[in-house]
C-alpha positions as CSV (number, residue, x, y, z in Angstrom):
1,M,112.8,96.2,112.3
2,R,110.1,95.0,110.1
3,G,110.8,91.4,109.8
4,E,112.5,90.6,113.1
5,E,111.4,91.2,116.5
6,S,113.2,91.8,119.8
7,E,113.3,88.6,121.8
8,E,114.7,90.3,124.7
9,H,111.9,92.1,126.4
10,H,112.0,94.7,129.1
11,E,111.9,93.3,132.6
12,G,109.6,95.2,134.8
13,D,107.8,97.6,132.4
14,G,105.0,95.2,131.5
15,H,105.6,95.5,127.7
16,D,106.1,92.8,125.1
17,H,106.5,94.7,121.9
18,K,106.5,92.4,119.0
19,F,106.8,95.0,116.3
20,L,106.5,92.4,113.6
21,R,105.0,92.1,110.2
22,G,104.3,88.4,110.2
23,E,104.3,87.5,113.9
24,E,102.4,89.0,116.7
25,S,102.8,89.2,120.4
26,E,100.5,86.8,122.2
27,E,101.4,88.2,125.5
28,H,99.4,91.2,126.3
29,H,99.9,93.8,129.0
30,E,98.2,93.2,132.2
31,G,96.7,96.2,133.8
32,D,97.4,98.9,131.3
33,G,94.3,98.3,129.1
34,H,96.4,98.0,125.9
35,D,96.5,95.2,123.5
36,H,98.9,96.4,120.8
37,K,98.9,94.0,117.9
38,F,101.1,96.0,115.7
39,M,100.9,93.6,112.9
40,R,100.4,93.7,109.2
41,G,98.6,90.4,108.8
42,E,96.7,90.0,112.1
43,E,94.8,92.4,114.2
44,S,94.1,92.7,117.8
45,E,90.7,91.3,118.7
46,E,90.8,92.7,122.1
47,H,89.9,96.4,122.1
48,H,90.3,99.0,124.7
49,E,87.5,99.5,127.0
50,G,86.7,103.0,127.7
51,D,88.9,104.9,125.3
52,G,86.6,104.6,122.2
53,H,89.3,103.3,120.0
54,D,89.3,100.3,117.8
55,H,92.6,100.4,116.0
56,K,92.8,97.6,113.4
57,F,96.1,98.5,112.0
58,L,95.9,95.8,109.4
59,R,97.0,95.3,105.9
60,G,94.5,92.9,104.8
61,E,91.4,93.5,106.9
62,E,90.0,96.6,108.3
63,S,88.1,97.6,111.4
64,E,84.5,97.7,110.7
65,E,83.7,99.0,114.1
66,H,84.2,102.7,114.0
67,H,84.5,105.3,116.7
68,E,81.3,106.9,117.8
69,G,81.6,110.6,118.1
70,D,85.0,111.4,116.6
71,G,83.9,111.4,113.0
72,H,86.8,109.1,111.9
73,D,86.7,105.9,109.9
74,H,90.3,105.0,109.6
75,K,90.6,101.9,107.4
76,F,94.4,101.8,107.4
77,M,94.5,99.0,105.0
78,R,96.5,97.8,102.2
79,G,94.1,95.7,100.3
80,E,90.7,97.0,101.0
81,E,89.4,100.5,101.5
82,S,86.9,102.3,103.7
83,E,83.7,103.1,101.8
84,E,82.4,105.0,104.7
85,H,83.8,108.5,104.7
86,H,83.8,111.2,107.3
87,E,80.9,113.5,107.2
88,G,82.0,117.1,107.7
89,D,85.7,117.0,107.7
90,G,86.2,116.7,103.9
91,H,88.6,113.8,104.1
92,D,88.5,110.5,102.3
93,H,91.7,108.7,103.1
94,K,92.0,105.5,101.1
95,F,95.2,104.2,102.5
96,L,95.4,101.3,100.1
97,R,98.0,99.1,98.6
98,G,96.2,97.1,96.0
99,E,92.9,98.8,95.3
100,E,92.0,101.8,93.4
101,E,92.0,105.0,95.3
102,S,89.1,107.1,96.3
103,E,87.4,108.9,93.4
104,E,85.6,111.2,95.8
105,H,87.9,114.0,96.6
106,H,87.8,116.7,99.2
107,E,85.8,119.7,98.3
108,G,87.4,122.9,99.4
109,D,90.7,121.9,100.9
110,G,92.6,121.4,97.6
111,H,93.9,118.0,98.6
112,D,93.6,114.6,96.8
113,H,95.6,112.3,98.8
114,K,95.7,109.0,97.1
115,F,98.0,107.3,99.6
116,L,98.2,104.2,97.5
117,R,100.7,101.5,96.9
118,G,99.3,100.2,93.7
119,E,97.3,103.0,92.1
120,E,97.8,106.7,91.8
121,S,95.8,109.8,91.9
122,E,95.2,111.5,88.6
123,E,93.6,114.5,90.1
124,H,96.2,116.9,91.4
125,H,95.9,119.8,93.7
126,E,95.1,123.1,92.2
127,G,97.0,126.0,93.7
128,D,99.5,124.4,96.1
129,G,102.0,123.2,93.5
130,H,102.1,119.7,94.9
131,D,101.5,116.4,93.2
132,H,102.2,113.7,95.8
133,K,102.0,110.4,94.3
134,F,102.6,108.4,97.4
135,M,102.7,105.2,95.6
136,R,104.6,102.0,95.5
137,G,104.1,100.8,92.0
138,E,103.5,103.8,89.9
139,E,105.1,107.2,89.6
140,S,104.0,110.8,89.3
141,E,104.8,112.3,85.9
142,E,103.6,115.7,86.8
143,H,106.1,117.6,88.8
144,H,105.7,120.6,91.0
145,E,106.1,124.0,89.4
146,G,108.0,126.5,91.4
147,D,109.0,124.6,94.6
148,G,111.9,122.6,93.1
149,H,110.6,119.3,94.5
150,D,109.8,116.1,92.6
151,H,109.1,113.5,95.1
152,K,108.7,110.2,93.4
153,F,107.9,108.0,96.4
154,L,108.0,104.8,94.5
155,R,108.6,101.2,95.2
156,G,108.6,99.6,91.9
157,E,109.3,102.2,89.3
158,E,112.3,104.3,88.4
159,E,112.9,107.4,90.3
160,S,112.6,110.9,89.2
161,E,115.3,112.1,86.8
162,E,114.6,115.7,87.4
163,H,116.3,116.8,90.5
164,H,115.8,119.8,92.7
165,E,117.6,122.9,91.6
166,G,119.1,125.0,94.4
167,D,118.2,123.0,97.6
168,G,120.9,120.4,97.3
169,H,118.4,117.6,97.9
170,D,117.6,114.6,95.6
171,H,115.5,112.3,97.6
172,K,115.0,109.2,95.7
173,F,112.9,107.3,98.2
174,L,112.7,104.2,96.1
175,R,112.3,100.6,96.8
176,G,113.2,98.9,93.6
177,E,115.4,101.3,91.7
178,E,118.8,102.8,92.1
179,E,119.3,105.5,94.5
180,S,120.3,109.1,93.9
181,E,123.9,109.7,92.9
182,E,123.7,113.3,93.9
183,H,124.3,113.8,97.6
184,H,123.8,116.7,99.9
185,K,126.6,119.2,100.0
186,G,127.5,120.5,103.4
187,D,125.2,118.8,105.8
188,G,127.2,115.6,106.1
189,H,124.2,113.5,105.6
190,D,123.4,111.1,102.8
191,H,120.1,109.5,103.7
192,K,119.4,107.0,101.1
193,F,116.2,105.7,102.7
194,M,115.7,103.1,100.1
195,R,114.4,99.7,99.8
196,G,116.4,98.5,96.8
197,E,119.7,100.4,96.9
198,E,121.9,101.9,99.5
199,S,124.0,104.9,100.2
200,E,127.7,104.6,99.7
201,E,128.5,107.8,101.4
202,H,128.4,107.6,105.2
203,H,128.4,110.2,107.9
204,E,131.7,111.4,109.1
205,G,132.1,111.8,112.8
206,D,128.9,110.4,114.3
207,G,130.0,106.8,114.2
208,H,126.7,105.8,112.6
209,D,126.2,104.1,109.2
210,H,122.5,103.7,109.1
211,K,121.7,101.9,105.9
212,F,118.0,101.6,106.5
213,M,117.4,99.6,103.5
214,R,115.4,96.7,102.3
215,G,117.4,95.5,99.4
216,E,121.1,96.4,100.1
217,E,123.2,96.6,103.1
218,S,125.8,98.7,104.8
219,E,129.3,97.4,104.6
220,E,130.7,99.9,107.0
221,H,130.0,99.0,110.5
222,H,130.3,100.9,113.8
223,E,133.6,100.6,115.5
224,G,133.5,99.9,119.2
225,D,129.9,99.2,119.9
226,G,130.0,95.5,118.9
227,H,126.9,95.8,116.7
228,D,126.5,95.0,113.1
229,H,122.9,95.7,112.1
230,K,122.3,94.6,108.6
231,F,118.7,95.4,108.3
232,L,118.2,93.8,105.0
233,R,115.4,92.4,103.0
234,Q,117.0,91.1,99.8
235,E,120.8,90.8,100.1
236,G,123.0,88.4,101.9
237,E,123.4,89.0,105.6
238,E,126.4,90.2,107.4
239,E,129.1,87.5,107.6
240,E,130.9,89.1,110.4
241,H,129.2,88.3,113.6
242,H,129.6,89.7,117.1
243,E,132.1,88.0,119.2
244,G,130.9,87.1,122.7
245,D,127.2,87.8,122.6
246,G,126.1,84.6,120.9
247,H,123.9,86.4,118.5
248,D,123.8,86.2,114.7
249,H,121.0,88.5,113.8
250,K,120.4,88.2,110.1
251,F,117.4,90.5,110.0
252,L,116.6,89.7,106.5
253,R,113.6,89.5,104.4
254,G,114.9,87.8,101.3
255,E,118.0,85.9,102.4
256,E,119.0,83.9,105.4
257,S,121.8,83.4,107.8
258,E,123.6,80.2,107.2
259,E,125.7,80.6,110.3
260,H,123.7,79.7,113.4
261,H,124.4,80.3,117.0
262,E,126.1,77.6,118.9
263,G,124.7,76.8,122.2
264,D,121.5,78.7,122.3
265,G,119.4,76.2,120.3
266,H,118.0,78.9,118.1
267,D,118.0,79.1,114.3
268,H,116.2,82.2,113.5
269,K,115.6,82.4,109.8
270,F,113.5,85.4,109.9
271,L,112.8,85.4,106.3
272,R,110.2,86.5,103.9
273,G,111.2,84.6,100.8
274,E,113.3,81.7,102.0
275,E,113.0,79.1,104.7
276,S,115.2,77.6,107.4
277,E,116.0,74.0,106.7
278,E,117.9,73.6,109.9
279,H,115.6,73.2,112.8
280,H,116.2,73.4,116.5
281,E,117.0,70.2,118.3
282,G,115.3,69.9,121.6
283,D,113.2,73.0,121.9
284,G,110.3,71.7,119.8
285,H,110.2,74.9,117.7
286,D,110.3,75.2,114.0
287,H,109.7,78.8,113.2
288,K,109.4,79.2,109.5
289,F,108.7,82.9,109.3
290,L,108.1,83.0,105.7
291,R,106.3,85.2,103.2
292,G,106.7,83.5,99.9
293,E,107.7,79.9,100.6
294,E,105.9,77.0,101.9
295,E,105.8,76.6,105.6
296,S,107.5,74.0,107.6
297,E,105.9,70.6,107.3
298,E,107.5,69.4,110.5
299,H,105.4,70.6,113.4
300,H,105.9,70.8,117.0
301,E,105.4,67.6,119.0
302,G,103.7,68.1,122.3
303,D,103.0,71.8,122.4
304,G,99.8,71.8,120.3
305,H,101.0,74.7,118.2
306,D,101.5,74.9,114.5
307,H,102.6,78.4,113.8
308,K,102.6,78.9,110.1
309,F,103.2,82.6,110.3
310,L,103.1,82.9,106.6
311,R,102.0,85.4,104.1
312,G,101.6,83.2,101.1
313,E,100.8,79.8,102.5
314,E,98.5,78.5,105.2
315,S,98.7,76.2,108.1
316,E,96.5,73.2,107.7
317,E,97.2,71.9,111.2
318,H,95.3,73.7,113.8
319,H,95.6,74.0,117.5
320,E,93.7,71.4,119.5
321,G,91.8,72.6,122.4
322,D,92.3,76.4,122.3
323,G,89.6,77.1,119.7
324,H,91.8,79.3,117.6
325,D,92.9,78.9,114.0
326,H,95.0,81.8,113.2
327,K,95.7,81.8,109.5
328,F,97.8,84.9,109.3
329,L,97.7,85.2,105.6
330,R,98.0,87.8,103.0
331,G,97.5,86.1,99.7
332,E,96.0,82.7,100.4
333,E,92.6,81.6,101.4
334,E,91.7,81.9,105.1
335,S,91.0,79.2,107.5
336,E,87.9,77.3,106.7
337,E,87.7,76.0,110.2
338,H,86.2,78.6,112.4
339,H,86.1,79.1,116.1
340,E,83.4,77.4,117.9
341,G,81.6,79.5,120.3
342,D,83.1,82.9,119.9
343,G,81.1,84.0,116.8
344,H,84.1,85.2,114.9
345,D,85.4,84.2,111.5
346,H,88.5,86.3,110.8
347,K,89.5,86.0,107.3
348,F,92.3,88.5,107.3
349,L,93.0,88.3,103.6
350,R,94.2,90.6,101.0
351,G,93.4,89.1,97.7
352,E,91.1,86.1,98.4
353,E,87.5,85.7,99.1
354,E,86.1,87.1,102.2
355,S,84.4,85.0,104.9
356,E,80.9,83.9,103.9
357,E,80.1,83.0,107.5
358,H,79.1,86.1,109.2
359,Y,78.7,87.0,112.8
360,E,75.4,86.1,114.4
361,G,73.9,88.9,116.3
362,D,76.1,91.8,115.6
363,G,74.3,93.0,112.4
364,H,77.4,93.0,110.2
365,D,78.0,91.4,106.9
366,H,81.8,91.4,106.5
367,T,82.2,90.4,102.9
368,D,84.5,93.2,101.7
369,L,84.7,91.8,98.1
370,E,82.3,92.1,95.3
371,R,79.8,89.3,95.7
372,K,79.7,88.7,91.9
373,L,83.5,88.3,91.9
374,I,83.1,85.8,94.8
375,V,80.6,83.8,92.8
376,L,83.0,83.6,89.9
377,L,86.0,82.5,91.8
378,K,84.8,80.6,94.9
379,D,85.1,77.1,93.5
380,Y,88.2,77.4,91.4
381,R,91.9,77.1,92.0
382,G,94.9,77.7,89.6
383,S,98.3,76.1,89.5
384,T,99.9,79.3,88.2
385,R,99.4,83.0,88.6
386,P,96.8,83.9,86.0
387,S,97.3,86.4,83.2
388,R,95.0,89.4,83.2
389,A,93.1,88.1,80.3
390,A,92.7,84.7,81.9
391,A,91.6,86.2,85.2
392,Q,88.9,88.1,83.3
393,G,87.8,85.0,81.5
394,T,88.9,86.3,78.1
395,G,91.7,85.3,75.8
396,S,93.8,82.2,75.9
397,G,97.3,83.5,76.0
398,R,100.3,82.4,78.1
399,G,99.9,82.4,81.9
400,R,96.3,81.2,81.8
401,P,95.8,78.9,84.8
402,R,94.7,75.3,84.7
403,L,91.3,75.5,86.3
404,R,89.6,72.5,87.8
405,R,86.2,72.4,89.3
406,V,86.5,71.3,93.0
407,A,83.4,70.0,94.8
408,S,84.3,71.6,98.1
409,P,87.3,73.1,100.0
410,K,87.0,70.0,102.2
411,D,88.3,68.0,99.2
412,P,91.7,66.4,100.1
413,E,93.1,67.5,96.8
414,W,92.2,71.0,97.6
415,R,93.9,70.8,100.9
416,R,97.1,69.3,99.5
417,S,97.5,71.9,96.8
418,R,96.9,74.9,99.0
419,R,97.4,77.1,96.0
420,I,94.3,79.3,95.5
421,L,93.7,81.4,92.4
422,R,95.0,84.9,93.0
423,V,93.1,87.8,91.7
424,P,95.1,90.8,90.4
425,S,94.3,94.1,92.1
426,T,93.4,95.5,88.7
427,I,90.6,92.9,88.4
428,L,89.4,93.6,91.9
429,A,88.9,97.2,91.0
430,F,86.2,96.3,88.5
431,Q,82.5,96.1,89.2
432,P,81.5,92.9,87.6
């Protein structure tokens, strides 16, 4: 999955794989030297000793400690990019989502891989016939000449209207637009690996109906296996539940299951845009796995935890006694209360200011945003998402936020609002 994690872990193999996007496994393997925090908002702070790897598979923050001796600087990010490029291999992989791609291209290999999600590469390969706009928000208008492929790997734009001639494939790998209506002839497969639409033609004879979607769901379920996996993100969950297993897995991201298990004390609203209003009685948990809604204001009593595993809001109640304040954010300001004694200030952000408190003694200055932009935005907050003109400080059209000078983030009004001015990625690309 991407939004739900397996709560049943293997017994005896020493693994606890929380392959989440908003939650991370806090139980690490003992004895294997691995600490796999396969997250998107938080990263593993414990690195392997002896293997020379520091894999910060983040989306909002990148690993600033690079391997010594392998020539790689993999900033597998989504909001920031690696400005340190490999010397000698001719690669500059800016695996972004919200920032402009690398303007320095490889010399001699003919590749210009702008693996973006918000911007696209305008320089195309010369001689290989490929124009891979691996985007999420824009699309490639230049198509291959001679290979019959037009891969518009989009997420927010319409798919390619020019289909392959002669290969029988029309891969509309979309996320927000309708899928391809032309299906393969003769292979029995109709893989609509989409995020916004789904395939209505299913395999015959294999008993599988894998609608690996994010916005629609498969209405044909397997017969005989007792499973009904509606791996959704935006549509209503499956209303037919398994009989006898006590599970109601609404692996959603945009909707939530209104039918809860009876007898297990769980109400797993593994959402991204909605929130569970029914809380468990007796277990002390209130897991509001959100992305776009406010977190649960009812906190656990007695366990000292306040897990606001959000992406758009932040937990203001912190653990008492453990020295941690994990604000697993993506779009809001990071925790202003920092650990005492460990020298870390992890502002795993995507669109907000970086941490101005730096490590003492490691020689790094981890402010990944433009300092001038920080100066302009550090003391302001807005009640609405700003227009582009308003964010730039020009114009007075609709969408301009109501800005108010705040003395300090410690101000109670600041803490009550918890809505910080968001900066569009187009503005972050500028050099103020």
